[in-house]
N, C-alpha and C positions, 0 to 999 in steps of 0.2 A: 422671282427674286424676293418679293416682299414676304411670300409664304415661307420661303426657305429661311429667311432671316427671322421671321416672326416665331418660328417653332423652337428657337434656341436662344437663350440669353447670351450664351457663350459666343455664338456666331455674330449676334448683333453687336455685342461689345467689341469683339475682335475686329469686325468690319469698320465700325465707327472710329475706334482708336487708331487702327492701322491707317485708315484713310486720313485721319487728322494728323498723323505723323508723317505720312508719305508726301502729302501736298506741300507742307513747309520745307521738307528736305529737298524735294525736287526744285521748288522755287529758289531755295538757297543755292542749290547746285547750279541752276541756270544763271543766277546773279553772280556767283563766284566765277563761272566760266566766262561770262561776258566781261566781268571786271578784269579777270586774268588775261583775256584776249586783248582788251584795250591796253592793259599795262604792258603786255608783250609787244604790241605794236609801238607804243611810246618808247619802250626800252630799246627796240631795234632802231628807231629814228634817232634817239639820243646817242646811242652807240655809234651809229653811222656818222652823225655830225661830229662826234669826238674823233672818229677816224679821219674825217676830212681835215679837222684842225691839226691833227698830228702830221698828216701829209703836207699840209700848208707849211708847218714848221720845217719839215725836211726839205721841201722845195725852196723855201725862202733861204735856208742855209746854203743850198746849192747855188741859187741865183746870186746871193751876196758873195759867195766864194768866187763865182765866175766873174762878177763885175769887179771885185777887188783885184782879181788876177789880170783883168783887162787894163785897169788903171796902172798896175805895176808894169805891164808890157809896154804901154804907151809911153811911160816915162823912162823906160830902160835906155841907158846911154848907147848901147850897141845898136838898138833899133833906131834911135834918133840919128845916130851917125850913119847907119846904112842907108836910111831914106834921104839924108841930106847930101851924102857924097855920091860919087859915081857908083854904078852897079857892078863894077869889076872886082870888088874886094871879096875874093873867094874865102879868105880866112874868116873875115867878119860874118859872111853869110853862113859858113859852116858852123861857127860858134852859135849863131842864132838858132840854126836848125837843131843842134844838139840840145840847146836850152828848151826849145819847144817840145822836142821829143821827151825830155824828162818830165815836163809839165803834163803832157798827154798821158804818159804811162803812170803818173802819180795819182791821177783821178780817173776812176773807171767810168764816170759819167761824161767825160770829155771825149768827143769823137774826133774833133779837128780844130786846129788853130792855124789861122792864115794871116800873114802880113802882106797887104797889097799896096804897092806904091801908087801915087796919084796917076802915073802914066800907065798903070795896069800891066807893067812889064817886070820880069824877074821877081815874080811872086814867091815869097818864102812861106811854105805851108808844110804841116805834118799832120797826118790823119791816121787814126787807128785802123781805118778800113778805107778802101778806095771809093771815090764818088765820081762815077763817070758822067760826063756831060753836064756837070754842075755849073750853073752860071749865077751871077749876082747882078742885081740891078744897080747900075752906077750912073752918075751924071754923065751926060754925053760929052761935055766940053771941058777938057784939061783939069787943072787943079781946082779944088773946092774953094769957093769963096765963103767967107764967114757967114754962118747961119744957114747954109744950104743943106747941111747934114745935121740931124739931131745928135745930141750927146750920146744916146744909145737907142738901139732899136732891136727888139726881139721879133724874130720872124721865122717862118717855115720856108726854107729854101726849096726851090723846085728845079727839076731838070729841064732839058730842052723841050720835053713833051708836056711840060706844065704840071708834073706831079712829083711828089717827094719820093725818090727811089727807096722802096721798101718802107717808106714812112719812118725814117730813123734818126732825124736830126731836128734840133731846135737851135737856131743861130742867134747869137748876140753880135751886133755890128756897132763899132764905135769909130769915130774919126781919129786919126793920129795927126797932131799939130806939133809944130816946132816949139820946143821949150824956150827958144830964144825969141823968135818972131811971131809965134802963135799962128803961123801960116800952115795951111793943110799940106801934109806930106803923104797922106794915104789913109788907109783905114785898117782896122783890126776886126777879124771875125773869129768867134769861138763858138763851135757847134757842140751842143749837148747830145749825148747818145739817147735817142728816144726809147730804145729797147730797155735801157737801164731804168729810165723813168717809169716805163710801163711795168717793169718788174717791181718797182716800189709800190705801184698802184695795186698790182695783183697781191702783193704780200701785206697789204694794209689790214687784212683781217675782217673784211666785210662779210657779214653773215650769209651762210647758205650760198645761193646762186647770185648774190649781189656782186656788183663790180663798180669801179670808179673810172671816170673819164676826166682828162685834162683838156679844157677848152681855151681857145684864145679869145681876144676881144670881139672877134667876128663869129663866135660860136662854132669855129672849126675845131675838129678833134685833133689835139696836139699829140696826145699819148693815150694808150689804152684801146686803140682801134682794133687790135687783134681780137679783142673780146666781142666786137661787133663787126665782122668782116664785111667789106664793101661800103661801109658808112664812113664818110669823110667830114660830115658836119652834123650838128645837133638837129637841124631841120630834116636831114635825110633819115636820121634815126627816129626822131619823134616829130612827125609832121604836125604843124600847127601849134607847136609849143612856144611859149614866150616866158622867159625867166623874169621874175619881178625885179624891181630896182633895189630891193633890200639887199644888204650885204650877205645874208644867209637866210635859209628857210626851207620849207617843205611844200610839195605839191603832189597831187595824185594825177596819174595819166593813164588813159586807156579804160577799157571796160572788160568785165568777165575775167576769163583766164589770162588775158594780156594786161591786166591792170598792174600798175607799178607805182611805187613810191619814189619820188625824185627828191634828193637832198642836194642843195647847191651851196657853195661857199666861195665868195669872190675874194681872191687873194689880194691883200693890200700890197702896195708898191709895184704891182704888175696889173695887167688887165686880164690875167688868166682866171679861169673859173674851174673849181673842182666840183664834179657832178657825180654823186653817188646814186646808184640805181638798185632798188631792192624789189624783186617781184612779190606780188601779193601771195603767190603760191608758197613762199617762204613762211608767211604768217599762217597760212592755211595748214601747213604741215605741223607747225608748232601748236596751232589751235587744236588739230586733231589729237595730238598727244595730250593736251590739256583736257579735251573732251573725254578721251578714254580714261584718263586718270580721275576726272571728276565723276564719270559714270561708275567707275570701280569703287570710289570712296562712297558714293551715294548708295550703291547696291550693298556694300559691306555694312554701312551704317543702318540702312533699312532692314537688313537681315538680322543684325544684332538687336535693334530696337524691337522688331517684330517678335523675335524669340523671347525677349524679356517680357513684352506685353502679353504674349500668349501664355507664358508661364504664370504671370501674375493673375491673368483672367482665369486660367485653369484652377489656380489655388483658391480663387473666390467662388467660381461656379461649381467646382466639384462637390463641395458639401451641399450646395443647393440642389444639384442633380441627384445626389444620394437621397436627400430629403424628398424630392419629387418622386423618386422611385418608390420609397417607402409609403408615401401618401397614395400612389396609384395601387400598390399592393394591398393597402389597407391593413398592414401588419402592425397592430397596436401593441403587440407583446414585445417586439424587438426594441432595443434602446439604441439610439444613434450615438456614436462616439462624438465627443466635442473636440474639434481640431484646434480651436483657438478661443481666445476670450474677447474677440472683437464682435462686431454686430452680427456676423454670420454665426459665431459661436453662441451668442445670446439667443439668436433665433432657434438654433437647434436645442438649446437648453429649454426654451419655452415650448418647443414641440414635444420634447420628452415629458415635461410637466403636463402638457395638455393630453398626451397619450395616457399617462397614469391616471389623470382625472377622468378621461373618457372610459378607461377600463373600470374604474371605481363606479362611475355612473351606470355603465352597462350592467355590472354585477348587481348594482342596487335595483335597476329597473327589472332585471330578471327575477331577483328575489321578490320585488313587489308584485310582479305578475304571477309568480308562483303562489304567493300569499293570497292574491286576489282570486285565483282559480280555486285554491283550497277553501277560501271563504265562500265562494259561489257554490262549491260542491257541498260544503257543510250546510249552507242555506237551503240548497235543494233537498238534501237529506232531511233537514229539519222540516221543510214543507211537506215532504212525503210522509214523514213521521211513521217509520216502519212498524212500530208497535201498534199504533192505531190501525194501520192497514192490515197487519196480521190478525189482530183481534176481530176486525170487521170481516175478513175472509173466513175466519174460524166460525163466526156466528152464522154466516151464509152457509157454510159447510154443514153445520148441525141442523139448520133449518131445512136444508135439502134432504138430510137423512130422516128428519122427523116427517117430512112429507113423502118419504120413500122415493125421492127423485135421485137415484144413484148416479145418473149421468152428470147432473149438475154438481153433485157432491164431489165426484171424482175430478171434474174439471176445475172446481174451486180449489181442491186440495193440491192439484198439480200447479195451478197458478200461484198459490202461496209458496210452494217449494221453489218455483221458478224465480219469483221476486226475491225471496230470501237469499238465494245464491247470487242473483244479479247485484244486489246491494252489497252483500258480503262485508259489511262494515268498512267500505272504502278500500279494501285490499285489491291489488291488481293480479296477483298470482294465486293459484289453487292447485290441488292435486288432480291428477288425471281422472281419478275415480269421481271426484266432485264434478268435474267438467262433464263426465258421462252421465252422472245423475241429473245434472241440469238439463242436458239434452233429452234425457228420457222424459223429464217433466214437460218439456216443450213438445215432444212427439205425442205424449198423452193428450195434451190440449188439442193439437192439430188432428189427432185421430178421432176425437169426439166431434170436432168441427167438420172433418171430412171422413166420415165413416166408410170403411171398406175401399178407400181410394189408393192406399199404399201400404206396404209392409217395410219394416226396418230390421236390418240384420247387423248385430254388433259383434265384432271380433277384436278383442283387446288382449294384448300380451300381459300376463300377470305381473311381469317385471316392471311394467310401465304404470301400474295403478297408483303407486305412491310417489311418482315423480312429479316435479313441479312444472306447471305450464301457465302461460298467460291465459286468464279466464276469458270466456265468451268468444272463443275462436271457432268452435264447431257449430254453434246455433245458427249464425248467419249463413253458413254453407248448407246446412240441412234445410233452412227456410228457402234458400235459393233453389235447392233440388226439388222441394215440394211444389212451390208456387210456379216456377219457370220450367220445371222438368216433367215430373210424372203427372201432375194435374192437367197438363196440356194435351196428354195423349187420349183422354177419355176412357182409359182402361186402368185397371189396378196396376200400380207401379211398384218397383222394388228399389229400396235405398240401402246401400251397404256402407257401414262405418267401420273403418279398420285403423287400429293403432298398433304399431309394431316397433321393436327396437332396431336401430341401425347404427352400428358403430358406437359413437359417443353421443348419440341423440335418438330422437323418436320421429317416426314418419306417420302423419295423420292423413287418412284418405277418405273422401266422401264421394261415392259413385252412385249414379242413378241410371235407369234405362229409359229416361224421358225422351223428349223430342230432339234434344241436342241443339247444336248451333251450326249454321252455315260458316264457311271459311271467312266470309265478309264480317259476320257478326262476331266471330271469334277474334278477328283482328281488332275490331272496335273495342272488345272487352279488354284485350291486352293493352291497347292504347290508354283506356280509361284507368287501368290499374297503375300506370306509370305517370299519370298527370301530377304535376307539382302544385296545381291550384285546386281549390275546393270545388268539388263537382256541383253541377247545377241541381237545384232542388227538384226532387222527383226522378233523378237519374236512377235507372234500374240497377246499376252496378254499385250503388252506394255502399251496401253491406259488404260486398266482396272487397271493394277498395278500402274500406275501413279496416278489415282484417289484414289486408296486404300491407297497409301503412303501419299498423301496430306491430306486425312481425318485423318489418325492416327497421323500425325505430327502437324496439326493445331488444332485438337480437342483432348484434353488430355483424355485418356482412351477410345477413340472411337474404335469400333470393325471393322470399315472399311466396305468394300462391303460384302453383303450377297448374294451369288449366288445359285439359285435353277434351275435345268434343268433336262429334261427327253428327251431321244432320240425320235424325231418325234412329240413332244408335245410342244416345245418351251422353252424359257428361261426367268427367272425372276430375276432381279438384283435390290437390294434395299440397302439403307443406311439411317442412322438416324443422325441428327445433332441437337445440342441444339440451343435455341434462343439466338442470340447475337445482335439483332437490335430492333428498335422500343422502347417499354417501358422496354425491358429486358436488364440486364447488362451482 
């Protein structure tokens, strides 16, 4: 990882900046999600409590309406007269029944209205639905005495088996007293339709799978039990729960997937309690939506910011990358374009200036080196002092002639010609005939030194005599043929020198019938010719390598020396150069 990042500034900047961007965004996303989840839960609780208050308002209106209706019926003159008089007044009874019928049908939440005399005989009652086996708890002995029955009692009637049939009524019971004597005449019951109340609870708008229950003072379920089948009390539905004494509030119940939020609201003027239940799964579903939405926003934001960062980083590192490529290539001639005027642009401008300065310094160094070599050569020539050397050799030549030593005279004369051509006033090129004359001088010297050891055969095309060639090319080849070829055989050898025209150039060949070379030695010679470093002092192939290097340097694309040899059969060395003299350009 470190190596991968360390190899590229673009990768390093991208990794650091994207990491520095992603960490705060993810942290902000988690914080937003947690905050939104908490707000969502608080919102659900507050909404639920508002729903309970609205239900309280509806139920309070219903209760007050029923209680006002009960007061009206208790004071009704027909009801008072019916209870005070004998029970045989059919007309009065019918009138009361008709009146009760109208009341029951005018209110959908009223299930039953009953007027019960104190002797529990000839009860006047009308119900929107039948209640079989319904009984009410009454005092066992005769008329009520004052104070035996409260002014009003809300209760859940039960049938003979002790349960509310279908669980569908809530009953208000009030005593009926004489408006003249205030003596008990009987009592009045008005039953509310529990299914209607349950419908109000279901339509309350509790979120998701939440629901509302109506409890009485003993925490028995008055309405809403169809949402929790089989449960008749709060203890059966939520074992071990205890509602606080506060008039309203929240509490959590259960663990894991069964966890719920309970909201309670104790209705004033009654001992009823509205209980809202919201499963935590409801929050979880909403939180999942928030989580997906937050993740989507984070991903989109991260993608956009990463794209912007990568674009900016690329715009910064691209010129640097181009500069790095140029530096690796070492191409000082090319000029980098300047993309901007900022620090990167200033760096490229500085690089271009540095390149120009390096080119100028390089040219200056080359010029100084060339001048130094020229000065060294002039100094060497001055040290040699050709005129002094030629005069000295001429004196030796005449002294040899005076002493009648023709061998020495001939050798000195050949040496003088050899040196005069080698110096050649510093010129590097000469005509082919001059190169041949120089070689003849060298052969004359070697013939005196090694008499009767070899013969030399010259075959030169006349068309090549006045063509230009790089000087001192043949002498090292002939020297190699003499010393390493024919002299090693112990017999008189033969050396053939051939110069011929070939297309747009000339072919020079030096061939001997000496000892030749084995394949191993020939491979070593080929390797030494192509060495890029200076050969070791005393290397036997120095002369050949010098000729090979001069050919490749002075003639563009030249292959240099071509060496062919076989052990015991001699050696053949050739090279080809283009025309550069006479009528050729």
